[in-house]
C-alpha angles and dihedrals in degrees: 000000000000113000118236118259114256115263116261112255120255091216125026129177116197120196092327117188126175120191126193127192114242112249130216139075094280100028118119135182126007141280131225108238091179121026123199099319122183116185140154133194122192132210110281092015128120116205113198113215113201137171140113124296112285094025093120101259098130092042090054090049091054090054091049090052092050092245095117128043111222122229088231136008127025144258118226132196113198088342096306123108115257092214110119094003115140105248088208091066091099103241093101129052141166135206113205133208091250115048091204087073087069100031118065106222090215095055131068112257092247091062093051094044092050097042094098090056093045089054088053090050095241108171119258096249093053090047092055091050092048091049092056092047097047094046089053089049093056095042101252130138106247089228088070089069089076093057129087119249092251090062092061132080120249092258092048091050091052091049088051090051090051089050089054091050093049099039092096091048093242125205094218130032128186116206104198108192085321096167104029095096094052128089117254098262092049091045089060092051093050093046090052088049093052091051093049095046092051092049089053100040102028096217119160112247139199110201111197115190146145088211106090092185092056090046091051090054097055108023127092092190134020126220115194117206127195128171092344097311134095107242095180141007115187143149110277092247091055095047094049091040108043114343115201102219123069091229090053090051090052091051092049091048090054091068092048095051 
């Protein structure tokens, strides 16, 4: 029997390089923040991106979201270049560490959650229906949509931010330190929510975190970044069992200390 061909990736990075100019009165030349990265993420897959601060993780995420044009290489979404694509189109989304970055404190939560649909000129009736559905998806009482972000708990605000990210039914979602500002019990709830939502909606996800235990819980594969380059990409079981690269082994040892 002939085996089925592997599914095409939702997101693909090909030879991506990002170069920044050095800053400062005596600084000269430039530095490569991302160096020759090749990466793919499939539908329904979470790729955990780990590495120390300054390793290039957030820069790589900006390229994958089409927010940053690489100096070399390309970013593809469903096989098409991201260059010039309107990021408000709804296929790409991000959940930040701080939900207030997505929820305007002066607006009711419903307005912030539905903003991506309003930008796309979805009619009011459809927006109301989608609001009810997405709040149910993230485990929030619909009555909370009429409140302001400051009236919600930290966990409720992050659920509301996730609702805003998923309201357009994106193909690709970046979770950038999405649980690091939450206490341990709420972290567990949000991680379970992310896993359930991905099972249901099958979006591709990039999970960026310094918390290797949280990454282990949600990620199918782990990509290890150091000084702008990927030093290892492996199934989660392999990374947390016997990683191949010395830097990966050092990272794994840090959660066992």
